[in-house]
C-alpha positions as CSV (number, residue, x, y, z in Angstrom):
1,X,15.6,-50.5,80.1
2,X,14.5,-47.6,82.3
3,X,11.9,-48.7,84.9
4,X,9.0,-46.7,86.2
5,X,7.5,-48.0,89.2
6,X,3.6,-47.8,89.4
7,X,0.9,-48.8,91.8
8,X,-2.8,-50.0,91.9
9,X,-5.4,-49.0,94.5
10,X,-8.2,-51.2,94.3
11,X,-7.8,-54.9,92.8
12,X,-11.4,-55.6,91.6
13,X,-12.3,-56.7,88.2
14,X,-10.6,-53.8,86.5
15,X,-7.7,-53.7,89.0
16,X,-7.0,-57.5,88.4
17,X,-7.2,-56.9,84.7
18,X,-4.6,-53.9,84.7
19,X,-2.3,-56.1,87.0
20,X,-2.4,-59.1,84.5
21,X,-1.6,-56.6,81.6
22,X,1.4,-55.1,83.3
23,X,2.7,-58.3,84.6
24,X,2.0,-60.8,81.8
25,X,2.7,-58.2,78.9
26,X,5.3,-56.2,80.2
27,X,7.3,-56.4,77.0
28,X,4.3,-54.8,75.2
29,X,3.8,-52.1,77.4
30,X,7.7,-51.4,77.4
31,X,7.7,-51.3,73.6
32,X,5.0,-48.5,73.6
33,X,6.4,-46.7,76.7
34,X,10.1,-47.0,76.2
35,X,10.3,-48.0,79.6
36,X,9.1,-51.0,81.9
37,X,6.0,-50.2,83.9
38,X,7.1,-52.0,87.2
39,X,4.1,-53.0,89.5
40,X,5.4,-52.2,92.8
41,X,2.3,-52.2,95.1
42,X,-1.4,-53.3,94.7
43,X,-3.5,-51.9,97.5
44,X,-6.6,-53.8,98.8
45,X,-8.7,-53.9,101.8
46,X,-8.7,-57.5,102.3
47,X,-5.6,-59.5,101.8
48,X,-7.4,-62.8,102.4
49,X,-9.8,-62.3,99.3
50,X,-9.1,-64.5,96.2
51,X,-7.8,-62.4,93.3
52,X,-8.0,-63.1,89.5
53,X,-4.2,-62.5,89.1
54,X,-1.1,-63.9,90.3
55,X,0.9,-61.2,92.0
56,X,4.6,-61.5,92.7
57,X,5.3,-61.8,96.6
58,X,5.5,-58.5,98.4
59,X,3.2,-56.5,95.8
60,X,0.0,-57.0,97.5
61,X,-0.6,-54.8,100.7
62,X,-3.7,-53.3,102.7
63,X,-1.7,-50.2,103.5
64,X,-2.1,-47.1,101.3
65,X,0.9,-45.5,103.0
66,X,3.2,-48.2,101.5
67,X,2.5,-46.2,98.1
68,X,2.1,-42.7,99.6
69,X,5.5,-43.0,101.3
70,X,7.4,-44.4,98.4
71,X,8.9,-41.5,96.4
72,X,9.8,-44.1,93.5
73,X,6.2,-44.9,92.6
74,X,5.4,-42.1,90.0
75,X,2.0,-43.3,88.6
76,X,-0.8,-44.8,90.3
77,X,-4.2,-46.4,89.0
78,X,-6.9,-45.4,91.6
79,X,-9.5,-48.0,90.6
80,X,-11.9,-47.6,93.7
81,X,-15.5,-47.4,93.0
82,X,-18.1,-44.9,94.4
83,X,-17.5,-41.4,95.8
84,X,-16.0,-42.1,99.2
85,X,-13.3,-43.0,100.2
86,X,-12.1,-42.8,96.6
87,X,-12.3,-38.9,96.5
88,X,-10.2,-38.9,99.8
89,X,-7.7,-41.3,98.4
90,X,-7.2,-39.5,95.2
91,X,-6.5,-36.3,97.1
92,X,-4.0,-38.2,99.2
93,X,-2.3,-39.5,96.0
94,X,-2.0,-36.1,94.6
95,X,-0.7,-34.7,97.8
96,X,2.0,-37.3,98.0
97,X,3.3,-36.3,94.4
98,X,1.8,-39.2,92.4
99,X,0.2,-38.7,88.9
100,X,-3.1,-40.6,88.9
101,X,-5.2,-42.5,86.4
102,X,-8.7,-43.5,87.1
103,X,-11.6,-45.1,85.7
104,X,-14.3,-43.7,88.2
105,X,-16.5,-41.9,86.1
106,X,-19.0,-40.9,89.2
107,X,-16.1,-39.6,90.9
108,X,-15.1,-37.0,88.2
109,X,-18.8,-36.3,87.4
110,X,-19.3,-35.1,91.1
111,X,-16.0,-33.9,92.2
112,X,-14.0,-33.2,89.0
113,X,-13.7,-29.4,89.6
114,X,-12.0,-30.0,93.0
115,X,-9.8,-33.0,92.0
116,X,-8.6,-31.3,88.9
117,X,-7.9,-28.0,90.6
118,X,-6.0,-29.6,93.3
119,X,-3.9,-31.6,90.8
120,X,-3.0,-28.5,88.8
121,X,-2.1,-26.7,92.0
122,X,0.2,-29.5,92.8
123,X,1.7,-30.0,89.4
124,X,0.2,-33.3,89.0
125,X,-2.2,-35.0,86.6
126,X,-5.1,-37.1,86.3
127,X,-5.9,-39.4,83.3
128,X,-9.3,-40.8,83.0
129,X,-9.9,-42.4,79.5
130,X,-11.4,-45.5,81.0
131,X,-13.9,-43.4,82.9
132,X,-16.3,-43.3,79.8
133,X,-17.0,-46.2,77.2
134,X,-14.4,-48.6,78.4
135,X,-12.0,-49.6,75.9
136,X,-13.3,-47.1,73.3
137,X,-10.7,-44.2,73.4
138,X,-13.4,-41.6,73.3
139,X,-11.7,-39.2,76.1
140,X,-8.4,-39.2,74.2
141,X,-10.2,-38.5,70.8
142,X,-12.4,-35.7,72.1
143,X,-9.7,-33.8,74.1
144,X,-6.8,-34.3,71.8
145,X,-7.4,-35.9,68.2
146,X,-10.3,-33.6,67.5
147,X,-9.0,-30.5,68.9
148,X,-9.0,-28.7,65.6
149,X,-12.7,-29.0,65.5
150,X,-15.8,-27.5,67.1
151,X,-17.9,-30.3,68.3
152,X,-21.5,-29.9,67.1
153,X,-23.3,-32.8,68.6
154,X,-22.8,-36.1,70.6
155,X,-25.2,-39.0,70.4
156,X,-24.4,-42.2,72.0
157,X,-25.3,-45.3,73.7
158,X,-22.9,-44.9,76.9
159,X,-24.5,-47.7,79.1
160,X,-23.8,-51.3,77.8
161,X,-26.1,-52.7,80.5
162,X,-29.1,-50.9,79.4
163,X,-28.3,-51.6,75.8
164,X,-28.2,-55.6,76.6
165,X,-31.4,-55.5,78.3
166,X,-33.3,-53.5,75.7
167,X,-31.6,-56.0,73.0
168,X,-33.0,-58.9,75.0
169,X,-36.4,-57.5,75.1
170,X,-36.5,-56.3,71.4
171,X,-35.0,-59.3,69.8
172,X,-36.1,-62.2,72.0
173,X,-39.4,-60.8,73.3
174,X,-38.2,-61.1,76.9
175,X,-39.9,-59.1,79.8
176,X,-38.0,-56.3,81.4
177,X,-37.5,-58.3,84.7
178,X,-36.3,-61.4,82.8
179,X,-33.8,-59.3,80.7
180,X,-32.3,-57.7,83.9
181,X,-32.0,-61.1,85.6
182,X,-30.1,-62.4,82.4
183,X,-27.8,-59.3,82.5
184,X,-27.1,-59.9,86.3
185,X,-26.2,-63.5,85.7
186,X,-23.9,-62.7,83.1
187,X,-22.1,-59.9,85.1
188,X,-23.2,-57.2,83.0
189,X,-25.5,-55.7,85.7
190,X,-25.0,-55.3,89.5
191,X,-27.3,-56.9,92.0
192,X,-28.8,-53.4,92.3
193,X,-28.6,-52.1,88.6
194,X,-30.5,-48.8,89.4
195,X,-27.7,-46.4,88.2
196,X,-27.6,-48.1,85.0
197,X,-31.3,-48.6,84.2
198,X,-32.7,-45.2,85.5
199,X,-30.1,-43.4,83.2
200,X,-27.7,-42.0,86.2
201,X,-24.7,-43.7,84.7
202,X,-25.4,-42.4,81.2
203,X,-25.7,-39.1,82.3
204,X,-22.6,-38.8,84.3
205,X,-20.7,-39.8,81.2
206,X,-22.6,-37.4,79.1
207,X,-21.6,-34.7,81.5
208,X,-18.0,-35.5,81.1
209,X,-18.0,-35.7,77.3
210,X,-20.0,-32.4,77.3
211,X,-17.3,-30.8,79.4
212,X,-14.5,-31.9,76.9
213,X,-16.5,-31.1,73.8
214,X,-18.1,-27.8,74.8
215,X,-16.4,-26.6,77.9
216,X,-19.5,-26.7,79.8
217,X,-19.4,-27.3,83.5
218,X,-22.5,-29.5,84.1
219,X,-23.6,-31.3,87.3
220,X,-24.6,-34.9,85.9
221,X,-28.0,-34.8,87.9
222,X,-29.0,-31.6,86.2
223,X,-29.2,-33.4,83.0
224,X,-32.8,-34.5,82.1
225,X,-33.0,-38.2,82.2
226,X,-35.3,-40.9,81.8
227,X,-34.1,-44.6,82.3
228,X,-35.3,-47.9,80.6
229,X,-36.8,-49.1,83.6
230,X,-40.3,-48.2,82.5
231,X,-39.9,-49.4,79.0
232,X,-42.5,-51.8,77.7
233,X,-42.4,-54.6,75.1
234,X,-45.6,-52.8,73.4
235,X,-43.5,-49.9,72.6
236,X,-40.6,-51.8,71.3
237,X,-43.1,-53.6,69.0
238,X,-44.8,-50.5,67.8
239,X,-41.3,-49.1,67.1
240,X,-40.4,-51.9,64.8
241,X,-43.7,-51.5,63.1
242,X,-42.9,-48.0,62.4
243,X,-39.4,-48.9,61.1
244,X,-37.3,-48.0,64.5
245,X,-35.5,-49.5,67.2
246,X,-35.5,-48.2,70.7
247,X,-32.2,-47.1,72.5
248,X,-31.2,-45.3,75.5
249,X,-29.5,-42.3,73.9
250,X,-27.3,-39.7,75.6
251,X,-27.7,-36.3,73.5
252,X,-25.6,-33.2,73.4
253,X,-25.9,-30.8,70.9
254,X,-24.5,-27.3,70.6
255,X,-26.8,-24.7,68.7
256,X,-27.2,-21.1,68.4
257,X,-29.7,-21.0,71.4
258,X,-27.4,-23.0,73.6
259,X,-26.5,-26.6,74.6
260,X,-29.2,-29.4,74.3
261,X,-28.7,-32.3,76.9
262,X,-30.8,-35.3,77.7
263,X,-30.6,-38.9,78.2
264,X,-33.8,-40.9,77.4
265,X,-35.1,-44.0,75.5
266,X,-35.2,-42.8,72.1
267,X,-36.7,-44.1,68.7
268,X,-34.1,-44.4,66.1
269,X,-34.4,-45.2,62.5
270,X,-33.4,-48.8,61.6
271,X,-30.3,-48.8,59.5
272,X,-28.7,-45.9,61.5
273,X,-25.5,-47.1,63.1
274,X,-26.8,-46.4,66.7
275,X,-29.8,-48.5,66.0
276,X,-27.7,-51.6,65.1
277,X,-25.6,-51.8,68.3
278,X,-26.3,-54.9,70.0
279,X,-25.7,-56.6,73.4
280,X,-23.6,-54.8,75.8
281,X,-21.8,-52.6,73.4
282,X,-21.3,-48.9,73.5
283,X,-21.3,-46.5,70.5
284,X,-20.8,-42.8,70.2
285,X,-21.6,-40.6,67.1
286,X,-19.6,-37.3,67.1
287,X,-19.9,-34.5,64.6
288,X,-17.0,-32.0,64.2
289,X,-17.2,-29.1,61.9
290,X,-14.0,-30.0,60.3
291,X,-13.9,-33.6,60.3
292,X,-17.7,-34.3,59.9
293,X,-19.3,-37.4,61.3
294,X,-17.2,-40.0,63.3
295,X,-18.6,-43.2,64.9
296,X,-17.0,-45.2,67.6
297,X,-18.1,-48.6,68.6
298,X,-16.8,-51.0,71.1
299,X,-17.1,-52.7,74.4
300,X,-18.0,-50.0,76.9
301,X,-17.3,-52.1,80.0
302,X,-15.6,-55.5,81.2
303,X,-12.4,-56.3,82.7
304,X,-10.1,-56.4,79.7
305,X,-11.5,-53.5,77.6
306,X,-11.5,-51.1,80.5
307,X,-8.0,-52.4,81.8
308,X,-6.7,-51.6,78.2
309,X,-7.7,-48.1,78.5
310,X,-6.3,-47.9,82.0
311,X,-2.9,-49.2,80.9
312,X,-2.8,-46.8,78.0
313,X,-3.3,-43.8,80.4
314,X,-0.5,-45.3,82.5
315,X,1.8,-45.4,79.7
316,X,0.9,-41.7,78.5
317,X,1.5,-40.6,82.1
318,X,4.8,-42.5,82.5
319,X,6.2,-41.0,79.2
320,X,5.0,-37.4,79.9
321,X,2.3,-37.0,77.5
322,X,-0.5,-36.9,79.8
323,X,1.1,-34.0,82.2
324,X,1.5,-31.9,79.0
325,X,-2.1,-32.2,77.9
326,X,-3.5,-31.9,81.3
327,X,-2.0,-28.5,81.9
328,X,-2.9,-27.3,78.3
329,X,-6.5,-28.5,78.7
330,X,-7.3,-26.9,81.9
331,X,-10.1,-29.3,82.5
332,X,-12.8,-28.4,85.0
333,X,-10.9,-25.2,85.7
334,X,-12.4,-22.3,87.6
335,X,-12.9,-20.2,84.2
336,X,-16.5,-19.5,83.7
337,X,-18.4,-21.7,81.1
338,X,-19.4,-19.6,78.3
339,X,-22.1,-22.3,77.1
340,X,-25.7,-21.7,78.0
341,X,-27.8,-24.8,78.9
342,X,-31.0,-24.6,77.1
343,X,-34.0,-25.2,79.5
344,X,-35.7,-28.6,79.1
345,X,-39.0,-27.3,77.7
346,X,-37.3,-25.6,74.9
347,X,-35.6,-28.7,73.4
348,X,-37.0,-29.5,70.0
349,X,-37.7,-32.9,68.8
350,X,-39.9,-35.4,67.1
351,X,-42.1,-37.4,69.4
352,X,-43.8,-41.1,69.7
353,X,-46.8,-40.9,72.0
354,X,-49.0,-43.9,73.0
355,X,-52.3,-43.6,74.8
356,X,-55.0,-46.3,75.7
357,X,-58.4,-44.9,74.5
358,X,-62.0,-45.9,74.2
359,X,-62.7,-47.2,70.7
360,X,-65.8,-44.8,69.8
361,X,-66.2,-41.8,67.4
362,X,-65.2,-38.3,68.1
363,X,-62.1,-39.6,70.2
364,X,-59.5,-38.9,67.6
365,X,-61.0,-35.4,67.1
366,X,-60.5,-34.5,70.9
367,X,-57.0,-35.7,71.0
368,X,-56.0,-33.9,67.7
369,X,-57.6,-30.8,69.0
370,X,-55.3,-30.7,72.1
371,X,-52.3,-31.5,69.7
372,X,-53.3,-28.6,67.3
373,X,-53.6,-26.1,70.3
374,X,-50.1,-26.9,71.3
375,X,-48.9,-26.5,67.8
376,X,-47.9,-30.3,67.3
377,X,-48.7,-31.6,64.0
378,X,-49.1,-35.4,63.3
379,X,-46.8,-37.4,61.0
380,X,-48.4,-40.7,61.3
381,X,-51.0,-42.6,63.5
382,X,-51.2,-46.4,64.1
383,X,-54.5,-47.9,65.7
384,X,-55.1,-51.6,65.3
385,X,-58.5,-53.2,65.3
386,X,-59.8,-53.6,69.0
387,X,-59.1,-57.1,70.5
388,X,-62.4,-58.7,71.2
389,X,-61.1,-61.3,73.4
390,X,-60.3,-58.2,75.9
391,X,-63.8,-56.8,75.5
392,X,-63.1,-54.5,72.5
393,X,-63.9,-51.4,74.4
394,X,-60.3,-49.8,74.1
395,X,-57.4,-49.6,71.8
396,X,-53.8,-48.6,71.6
397,X,-53.4,-45.3,69.9
398,X,-49.7,-44.4,68.5
399,X,-49.1,-41.0,67.3
400,X,-45.9,-39.8,65.8
401,X,-45.5,-36.0,65.7
402,X,-43.4,-33.4,63.5
403,X,-40.9,-31.4,65.4
404,X,-42.1,-29.4,68.4
405,X,-40.6,-28.1,71.7
406,X,-40.5,-30.6,74.5
407,X,-42.7,-28.3,76.8
408,X,-45.6,-28.4,74.2
409,X,-45.5,-32.2,73.6
410,X,-45.4,-32.5,77.5
411,X,-48.4,-30.2,77.9
412,X,-50.3,-32.0,75.1
413,X,-49.9,-35.3,76.9
414,X,-50.8,-34.1,80.2
415,X,-54.0,-32.4,78.7
416,X,-54.9,-35.6,76.6
417,X,-54.6,-37.8,79.9
418,X,-57.2,-35.6,81.4
419,X,-59.7,-36.9,78.8
420,X,-62.5,-39.3,80.1
421,X,-62.0,-41.4,77.1
422,X,-58.2,-42.1,77.9
423,X,-57.1,-44.5,80.6
424,X,-54.1,-46.3,81.8
425,X,-50.6,-44.6,81.4
426,X,-49.3,-42.5,78.5
427,X,-45.9,-42.9,76.9
428,X,-43.8,-40.3,75.2
429,X,-40.4,-40.6,73.5
430,X,-38.2,-38.8,71.3
431,X,-37.5,-39.8,67.7
432,X,-34.3,-39.8,66.0
433,X,-34.1,-39.9,62.2
């Protein structure tokens, strides 16, 4: 059978999984590719470090030039994390005539235009199905299978670490800190989980999906985002009382006024598929004008789910499918985006608001007066009896609104917080029916 030599740069968790699939299941990949994907080299920084896979003698190297200088190596899985030296290494691989597969969503979200323009200029391709949602083939579906559709909206849970943490809090009553510690123990969260819990990771993935779906060129850090790092059990409990669950939702919706983008904890009606996503799973709901609603669900991270997507991209690249679609799609091209991004203050939505208020007559009138001045109408209110064990002087007040612009909701909350009868901090979250 014909042999295509391939290489891996970066033999961490995902890289080791890719190597195992290529070495242990070569017959499987050969059946799908019509050729053997021969692992010629695996480039690492430290040759002495223990690996999760057994490599044949001569495969492991700490010299990138062993790949760059070998004209028989056609496809390279570049599986380094971070921005540098990953960006420089990818450019070197492209310059050396290699087609590249990557799982580095941060690199694409930050340097996609530069890398894709350079690949096109050199007649090379970049495949990146593993960069968003791990083993879920969302990139291929968005860029190819749904090409007959105008995508109307994307709503998804794109960060499994955050979803695991929220589930531990919601289902087991754990504190945020305890849930983070458990996620770290299980390997779902890094020692520093900031990018996951503050919404940055989800925003990077949403920027990539929005480019595929709408042709919008978006800097991920321009997407309005709120993470789960300030989420409290109190709000999870109130949400359940109201018939909702809270999830970190990445939202993109194309309307007549432009493209809405956000990443934020959101109340989702129980029974909706997104509300029922558990543990470290990802899920994406896509609406196309021809196909209607589609729901993708699966493991969004982890060694083998991500390795599955990487090897699939390597197969598509080796047989020539990726180069064709890469040239046709013109991803991150220099063409100006025709999509207008709507200002945050204009974004419409329903809202959950929580305040700590003094329990006395007239307080509600002051609050509803402010809401009315901002044209926010109330859908429902929860106010429990005051806890006499804590003095009984203040209570939690939860207000659900009808739809209103983001700017009006924010202004109302800011004004309510200035009232002398309101103390502590406020909470405001979007609501999805």
